[in-house]
C-alpha positions in Angstrom: 108.2 139.0 68.7 105.4 141.0 70.6 106.2 143.2 74.0 105.4 140.2 76.6 108.2 138.0 75.2 110.3 141.0 75.2 109.5 141.6 78.5 110.0 137.8 79.4 113.2 137.4 77.9 114.6 140.6 79.7 113.3 139.5 83.2 115.0 135.9 82.3 118.5 137.4 81.6 118.3 140.0 84.5 116.8 136.8 87.1 119.0 134.4 85.7 121.8 133.0 87.9 123.1 130.4 86.2 122.8 126.6 85.3 122.7 123.6 87.5 126.0 122.0 87.6 125.6 118.7 89.7 122.8 116.5 90.9 123.5 114.5 94.1 120.2 114.0 95.6 118.5 117.0 97.5 122.2 118.5 97.0 122.8 120.3 93.9 125.1 122.4 92.5 124.6 125.8 90.3 127.7 127.7 88.2 126.9 131.0 88.3 126.9 133.2 85.2 130.3 135.1 85.0 128.0 138.5 84.8 126.4 137.7 88.0 129.1 138.1 90.8 127.7 141.6 91.5 125.8 142.3 94.8 122.6 144.0 93.8 120.9 144.0 90.4 118.7 146.5 88.5 115.3 145.3 87.4 112.3 148.2 86.2 114.1 150.8 88.1 114.0 148.4 91.5 117.2 147.3 93.3 117.4 143.7 93.6 119.4 142.0 96.2 121.6 139.1 94.3 121.9 135.8 95.6 123.6 135.0 98.7 124.2 132.6 101.2 121.0 132.0 102.8 118.7 133.0 99.5 116.1 131.1 97.7 116.4 130.6 94.4 114.1 128.7 92.1 115.3 126.0 88.8 113.4 125.7 86.0 112.7 121.7 84.8 110.9 122.0 82.0 107.3 123.2 83.1 108.1 122.5 87.0 109.5 125.0 88.9 111.5 124.0 92.1 113.0 125.7 95.0 115.9 125.8 96.5 118.1 127.6 99.5 121.9 128.2 98.8 123.3 126.9 101.8 127.3 127.6 100.9 129.3 128.8 98.0 132.9 128.7 96.7 135.3 129.6 93.2 136.8 126.7 91.5 139.7 127.4 89.0 138.9 126.0 85.6 141.5 125.2 84.0 140.4 125.3 79.8 141.3 128.8 79.7 143.7 130.1 77.5 145.5 132.5 79.2 147.4 134.5 76.4 143.2 135.4 74.9 141.5 135.6 78.4 142.2 137.6 81.3 143.4 136.3 85.0 140.4 136.5 86.5 138.3 134.3 84.2 139.6 131.4 84.9 137.9 130.8 88.4 133.8 130.1 88.4 131.6 130.8 91.1 129.8 128.0 92.4 126.7 127.8 94.7 125.8 124.6 96.9 121.9 124.7 97.2 119.5 121.7 99.3 116.1 121.6 97.9 113.3 122.4 99.7 109.7 122.5 97.9 108.4 123.4 94.3 105.5 125.9 92.9 102.2 124.0 91.2 100.7 126.7 89.9 100.7 129.6 92.2 101.1 127.6 95.4 104.1 126.4 96.9 104.8 122.6 98.4 107.4 121.7 101.1 109.1 118.7 99.7 111.2 117.2 96.8 108.7 115.9 93.8 111.2 116.2 90.6 114.7 116.5 90.9 116.7 119.0 88.6 118.6 118.1 85.5 121.9 119.5 84.3 121.7 122.0 82.7 118.5 123.7 84.1 118.0 127.1 84.1 118.3 128.6 87.8 116.9 131.8 88.5 116.5 134.9 91.5 112.6 134.8 92.3 110.6 137.5 92.0 109.0 139.5 95.1 105.6 137.4 94.3 107.0 134.6 94.2 109.2 135.3 97.4 106.2 136.5 99.5 104.6 133.4 98.1 106.9 130.9 99.8 107.2 132.7 103.3 103.1 132.3 103.3 101.9 130.4 106.6 98.7 130.1 105.9 96.0 129.3 103.3 93.4 131.8 101.3 91.0 132.9 103.7 92.1 131.4 107.0 92.6 133.8 110.0 96.1 134.6 110.6 98.5 137.2 113.1 101.6 138.7 111.9 104.4 138.2 114.4 106.8 140.2 113.2 109.1 140.3 109.5 112.2 138.5 107.8 115.2 139.5 109.8 117.1 140.8 106.6 113.9 142.0 105.0 111.6 144.2 106.3 109.2 144.6 103.8 108.3 140.7 104.2 106.1 140.6 106.9 105.4 136.5 108.6 101.5 135.4 108.8 100.8 132.6 110.6 98.1 130.8 110.4 95.8 130.8 113.8 94.9 127.4 113.4 97.8 125.4 112.4 99.9 127.4 115.2 97.7 127.1 118.0 95.9 123.8 117.6 99.9 122.8 118.4 102.6 121.8 120.9 104.6 124.9 120.6 108.3 125.2 122.1 109.7 128.6 122.9 113.5 128.8 123.3 116.4 130.6 124.1 119.2 132.0 126.5 118.2 135.0 129.0 117.7 138.2 127.5 116.9 136.7 123.9 113.8 137.8 123.4 111.9 134.6 124.8 109.3 135.7 127.2 108.8 138.9 124.7 107.9 136.2 122.0 105.8 134.5 124.0 103.5 137.6 125.2 103.6 138.8 122.0 102.2 135.3 120.5 99.4 135.6 122.5 98.5 139.2 122.4 98.5 139.6 119.3 95.8 136.4 119.4 93.9 137.6 121.7 94.0 141.2 119.6 92.4 139.2 117.1 89.6 137.0 118.0 88.8 137.6 121.8 85.9 139.6 120.8 84.3 136.6 118.8 81.7 134.4 120.9 82.5 131.5 119.8 86.3 132.0 121.7 85.2 133.4 124.5 83.1 130.0 125.3 85.6 127.1 123.8 89.1 128.7 124.0 90.4 128.6 127.6 94.1 129.4 127.8 96.2 128.6 131.4 99.6 130.4 131.9 102.2 129.3 134.8 104.5 132.1 135.4 107.3 131.3 137.6 108.8 135.2 137.9 105.7 137.1 138.3 106.7 138.3 134.5 103.0 138.2 132.9 101.0 139.5 135.7 100.9 143.1 134.8 97.1 144.4 134.0 97.7 144.7 130.6 100.3 141.8 129.9 98.9 140.0 126.6 95.6 141.1 127.9 93.0 142.8 130.1 90.6 139.8 130.0 92.3 137.5 132.4 92.2 136.1 135.8 95.7 136.3 138.0 96.2 134.1 140.8 98.8 135.4 143.1 99.8 132.7 145.0 102.0 133.0 148.1 103.6 130.3 150.9 104.7 133.6 152.7 102.1 134.5 154.0 97.3 133.5 154.0 96.5 136.3 152.2 97.4 136.0 148.5 95.1 134.3 146.3 93.8 131.1 146.5 92.8 128.3 143.6 89.0 126.7 144.3 89.1 122.9 144.3 86.0 121.1 144.3 85.7 118.0 147.2 85.4 116.0 144.2 89.0 116.9 142.9 90.3 115.8 146.2 88.8 112.4 146.3 90.3 111.4 142.8 92.8 108.7 143.7 95.2 110.2 140.8 94.9 113.6 142.5 95.4 112.5 145.7 98.5 110.4 144.8 100.0 113.4 143.5 99.5 115.2 146.9 100.8 112.6 149.0 103.3 111.4 146.4 102.5 108.1 146.7 104.2 104.9 145.7 102.8 102.9 142.7 102.8 99.6 144.7 102.0 100.0 148.4 100.5 103.8 148.9 98.5 104.1 146.1 96.3 101.4 146.8 95.8 102.7 150.3 94.8 105.7 149.1 92.2 104.1 146.9 90.8 102.2 149.5 90.9 105.4 152.2 88.8 107.3 149.9 86.7 104.5 149.2 86.0 104.6 152.8 85.2 108.1 152.7 82.8 107.9 149.9 80.6 105.2 151.7 80.8 107.0 155.1 79.4 110.2 153.2 76.7 107.9 151.1 75.0 106.9 154.6 71.9 108.1 156.0 73.9 109.4 158.7 77.6 109.9 158.1 78.7 110.8 161.8 77.0 108.0 162.8 78.5 105.4 160.8 81.9 106.7 161.2 81.5 106.6 164.9 80.5 103.1 164.9 83.4 102.5 162.8 85.7 103.8 165.4 83.9 102.0 168.6 84.7 98.5 166.8 88.3 99.6 166.2 88.9 100.9 169.8 87.3 97.9 170.8 89.5 95.3 168.6 92.9 97.6 169.5 92.8 97.2 173.5 92.2 93.6 173.2 95.3 93.3 171.2 97.8 91.3 172.7 100.7 92.7 171.1 102.3 95.4 173.0 104.3 97.3 170.4 101.6 97.3 167.7 98.4 98.1 169.6 100.7 101.3 171.5 101.4 102.2 167.6 97.8 102.1 166.7 96.6 103.9 170.2 98.7 106.6 168.8 96.9 106.6 166.0 93.5 107.3 167.6 95.3 110.5 169.2 95.4 111.8 165.8 92.0 111.1 165.1 90.2 111.9 168.5 89.4 115.3 170.3 91.0 115.1 173.5 89.2 114.9 176.7 88.8 117.3 179.9 89.0 116.7 183.2 86.4 119.0 185.9 89.0 121.8 186.2 89.4 121.7 182.5 92.8 120.6 181.9 93.1 118.1 179.0 93.9 114.7 179.9 95.6 112.4 177.5 92.8 109.6 175.6 94.9 106.3 177.3 95.3 107.7 180.9 93.2 105.4 182.3 94.5 102.1 179.9 96.8 100.0 181.2 99.4 96.9 180.3 99.7 93.9 181.8 102.9 92.4 181.0 102.1 88.9 182.7 98.9 88.1 180.9 99.4 90.8 177.7 96.8 92.5 178.0 95.3 96.0 178.4 93.1 97.0 181.9 91.3 99.2 183.5 90.9 100.1 187.0 87.4 100.3 187.1 85.9 101.2 191.0 89.0 99.7 192.6 89.1 96.9 190.6 90.8 95.8 187.5 89.1 94.4 184.6 91.2 92.7 182.0 90.0 93.3 178.3 91.0 89.7 177.7 88.0 88.2 179.2 84.4 88.6 178.1 83.4 90.2 181.4 86.3 92.7 181.3 85.5 94.0 177.6 82.4 95.2 178.8 84.3 98.0 180.5 85.8 99.1 177.3 82.8 101.5 177.4 84.4 103.4 179.6 87.7 104.3 178.9 88.5 108.1 177.9 89.8 106.7 174.2 85.9 105.1 174.0 83.8 107.7 175.5 86.1 110.6 173.2 84.4 108.9 169.9 81.4 110.6 170.8 82.7 114.0 170.3 84.1 112.8 166.9 82.7 115.1 163.8 84.2 116.3 160.4 86.7 119.0 160.6 85.8 122.0 158.4 88.9 121.7 156.9 88.6 119.2 154.3 92.3 117.8 154.1 92.5 117.5 158.1 89.3 115.6 157.7 90.8 113.2 155.1 93.9 112.8 157.1 92.1 111.5 159.7 90.3 108.8 157.4 93.9 108.4 156.5 94.9 106.9 159.7 91.4 105.3 160.7 92.2 103.1 157.1 95.8 102.7 158.8 94.5 100.8 161.8 92.0 98.4 159.7 94.7 97.5 157.4 96.9 96.9 160.8 94.6 95.2 162.3 93.7 93.0 159.4 97.5 92.4 158.4 97.0 94.0 155.0 99.3 96.4 155.5 102.5 97.3 157.4 102.9 100.7 159.2 106.3 101.9 157.6 105.4 101.2 154.2 102.4 103.6 154.7 102.5 106.0 157.3 105.3 108.3 155.3 102.6 109.1 152.9 100.7 110.3 155.5 103.2 112.3 156.9 103.9 113.7 153.3 99.7 115.3 153.4 100.7 116.4 157.0 103.2 118.2 156.2 102.2 119.6 152.7 98.8 120.4 154.5 100.1 124.0 155.6 101.6 125.4 152.6 98.4 123.8 150.6 95.8 125.9 152.6 97.9 129.1 151.6 97.4 128.7 147.8 94.2 126.5 147.6 90.7 126.9 149.1 87.8 123.9 149.2 84.8 125.5 147.8 82.4 123.6 145.7 80.5 126.8 144.0 83.4 128.6 143.0 84.5 128.7 139.2 88.6 128.2 138.5 88.3 130.2 135.3 85.5 132.9 136.8 84.3 133.4 133.1 87.8 134.3 131.4 89.5 132.7 128.7 93.1 133.6 130.1 94.2 132.5 133.8 97.8 133.1 134.8 99.4 131.8 138.2 101.8 133.3 139.6 104.0 131.6 141.5 106.5 134.4 142.1 106.3 133.8 145.7 105.8 130.4 146.5 108.5 127.9 148.2 109.9 124.8 145.5 107.8 122.7 146.4 104.6 124.5 145.7 106.1 125.5 142.5 106.5 121.6 141.3 102.8 121.0 143.1 100.8 123.3 141.6 101.3 122.8 137.9 101.3 119.7 138.0 97.9 119.2 140.4 96.3 121.5 137.8 97.0 120.1 134.9 96.6 116.6 135.6 92.7 117.7 137.0 92.1 120.0 133.5 93.7 117.6 131.3 91.4 114.6 132.7 88.0 116.8 133.0 89.0 117.4 129.1 89.0 113.5 128.4 86.0 112.6 130.5 84.2 115.8 128.4 84.9 114.8 124.9 81.5 113.7 123.4 82.0 113.6 119.3 83.6 116.3 118.0 85.8 118.1 120.2 84.7 122.0 120.1 86.4 123.0 123.4 90.4 123.7 123.6 92.9 123.9 126.8 95.9 125.7 125.6 98.7 125.3 128.6 101.2 127.6 128.6 104.4 126.9 130.6 107.4 129.5 131.1 110.3 128.7 132.3 109.4 125.2 131.8 112.7 123.7 132.9 111.0 124.3 136.3 109.0 121.3 136.3 109.6 119.4 133.1 113.6 118.8 134.0 114.7 115.1 134.1 117.9 116.0 136.2 116.0 117.4 139.5 117.4 115.7 142.5 114.9 117.6 144.6 112.6 114.6 145.1 112.2 111.3 144.7 112.7 109.1 141.5 108.9 107.8 141.9 107.6 111.6 142.2 109.7 112.7 139.6 108.9 109.9 137.1 105.0 110.7 137.8 105.5 113.9 136.7 107.2 114.0 133.8 104.5 111.1 132.8 101.9 112.9 133.1 103.1 116.1 131.0 104.6 113.6 128.5 101.0 111.9 128.5 99.3 115.1 127.5 102.1 116.6 124.8 101.5 113.1 123.4 98.1 112.3 123.8 96.3 115.9 124.7 95.9 117.0 120.5 93.0 114.3 120.3 91.0 115.8 123.4 91.9 119.9 122.0 94.4 119.9 124.7 97.9 121.9 123.7 100.9 122.9 125.2 103.2 126.1 124.8 106.5 125.4 126.8 109.5 128.2 127.0 112.9 127.4 128.5 116.2 129.0 128.2 117.6 125.6 128.8 116.2 123.1 126.8 118.6 120.5 127.6 117.3 120.1 130.7 113.8 119.3 129.2 112.5 115.9 129.1 114.0 114.9 125.4 110.4 113.2 124.9 108.9 116.5 125.5 111.1 118.7 123.2 110.5 115.9 120.3 107.0 116.0 120.3 106.3 119.9 119.9 105.1 120.9 116.5 106.3 124.3 116.3 109.4 126.2 117.3 110.5 129.3 117.6 114.0 129.5 119.1 116.1 132.5 120.2 119.7 132.9 120.4 121.3 129.5 122.3 125.0 129.2 123.0 125.5 126.6 125.3 126.4 123.2 123.6 123.9 120.8 125.5 121.2 123.1 124.5 122.3 123.2 120.7 123.0 119.4 120.7 119.5 119.0 121.9 117.8 121.3 119.3 119.8 119.7 116.6 118.5 116.0 117.6 114.9 116.5 118.5 114.0 119.6 116.0 113.8 117.6 112.6 112.9 120.6 110.4 115.8 122.6 111.2 118.2 123.1 108.4 122.2 123.5 108.6 122.0 127.5 107.9 119.5 128.0 110.3 121.3 125.4 112.9 124.7 127.3 112.8 122.8 130.6 112.9 121.2 130.3 116.3 124.4 131.1 118.7 124.7 134.9 116.6 121.0 136.0 116.7 120.1 139.0 117.8 117.8 140.2 120.6 114.0 139.3 119.2 115.1 137.8 116.3 114.5 133.8 116.2 114.5 130.8 113.6 110.4 130.0 113.1 110.4 126.0 111.9 108.1 123.1 112.5 105.2 122.1 110.5 103.4 125.6 110.2 106.5 126.6 108.5 107.1 125.1 104.6 110.9 125.9 105.5 112.6 127.4 108.3 112.8 131.4 108.5 114.7 133.4 111.0 112.0 136.6 112.1 112.3 139.9 113.7 109.3 139.8 116.0 107.5 142.8 116.3 108.0 145.3 119.4 105.8 145.5 121.9 104.9 149.0 123.6 106.0 148.9 127.3 102.8 148.4 129.2 102.1 145.4 128.0 105.9 143.9 127.7 106.5 141.3 130.3 108.4 142.2 133.4 111.5 140.2 132.1 113.9 143.2 130.9 117.4 143.4 132.4 117.9 146.4 135.0 120.2 149.2 134.1 122.8 149.2 136.4 123.7 152.6 135.2 120.7 154.0 136.3 121.3 152.4 139.4 124.0 153.2 140.4 125.3 156.3 138.7 123.8 159.8 140.0 122.4 161.9 137.2 123.5 165.0 138.8 126.7 163.6 139.4 126.9 162.8 135.4 125.7 165.6 134.0 128.3 167.6 136.0 131.2 165.7 134.1 
């Protein structure tokens, strides 16, 4: 027998754990050899950790090597021993309950079950090479980032394939203080450190991060190569996100602003924007819209319905500029317009005579009305939203005159826009020449100082706009990518919000659900982080590809994870409530098997501002403490 054979037999005897005792599908029972119940083994001078719950073993079936994970263990009394010839301890055997997770083909590891073992097959510990192989989450030659190491073995680092990880939807979940924000920052910092200097990355990759608490706005958090929009609805002096006019004349985006209902308000908004485009396409747009307004004024003052006509006249007050008398005092546009109840018509007193508009002769005097003459002063406002609101009123007057719409169905959408306009102008600016990205790969939208409405509106509006652009720009092979990162995602992906109408909530969720279901085809991917996964739409959770799950305690959150994450095994799931800070379960298509990793530490200068305050530092004077 040569040296290699001696070495193999020696290794086999040391690494041998026992034999297959029973096989029930993927569940296999291993009977442990009596001399392998120690906690550690010694091989070639090295201390090797023996088998325990959570460790990986291999089963030899001929030339096939099957990989399994220990889920539980127990001891069982063996009846056939004669107490006269054996110790009492020999009457008990140790059994391991293991689950098949994969197999080796040559030196490569694959997830899944190719062969089931047979009773009597040998079960062995893995050597360091085999153990590293099953924890390798990238093919040879692939670019990787090193996120951390195994929680129970600091010597085994975990490197993840950049391609497999970031060309997927990622979910990062964990209770407050579990390290969720830290992991998110670490993940993308490692990516930018690794690939930012590549020209193709700078040209083709775009990352948009919604920061609800101002945690990622620091100069060095994730990367210094970023644009941070610090938004605020408290004043008008903070950053503003640039939008183009063509963005807002998109009916779908405008529907978002107006929270428009599908059957009545959305068709109305489309007609309004079509009118605006038609006017802008005329040779003289101002003259064209003035002609429309004069016709509308004439139609309204010739109406015989006092209630409806008064309503439409009030709308003209919203459209046309007010007039001033000779002393400079504003006078109402309807001040010279009078109603005759007997004849059910409007009239004007002209040079001492009453001129009724229900006759052909009287209609010639409409041109002397203040309302009619104010049309001459109409112009487009510098405020684009204000201009569109005026066009909405113009379209509403047309629709009411033509019995195409009812005021009570349409006017609420206009009121919503008018109410929104003040906050909208604080966070957005209409500028066709300014680029949203400003040449950066990463944009952070800091929503910490905005109100609830803007916190919901901005992510929806921007995500829809950028996703739509990616869909339109897809020609042949997709080369440009967009990664939308949402921290504290329950703020905008919750299906239990009571602050908004059902139609608005449905539209918001449907928009993000479409991105997560269809975005991969257009190079659009999402990363969501949340402390309450149970609040997020189940459709979104189930469509994620890879999961980094920190400590979760709430039963609803655990139930959601158990139902949605098909990659999670029983042992990993039961570990979630007791994970230490910074540790998480990595599971998904990138990981051939779920593992628990400890995320690498970040320097304090590049950490997100999410740490819990030290009450001792804030409450106790250092001098008084040192005197004790």
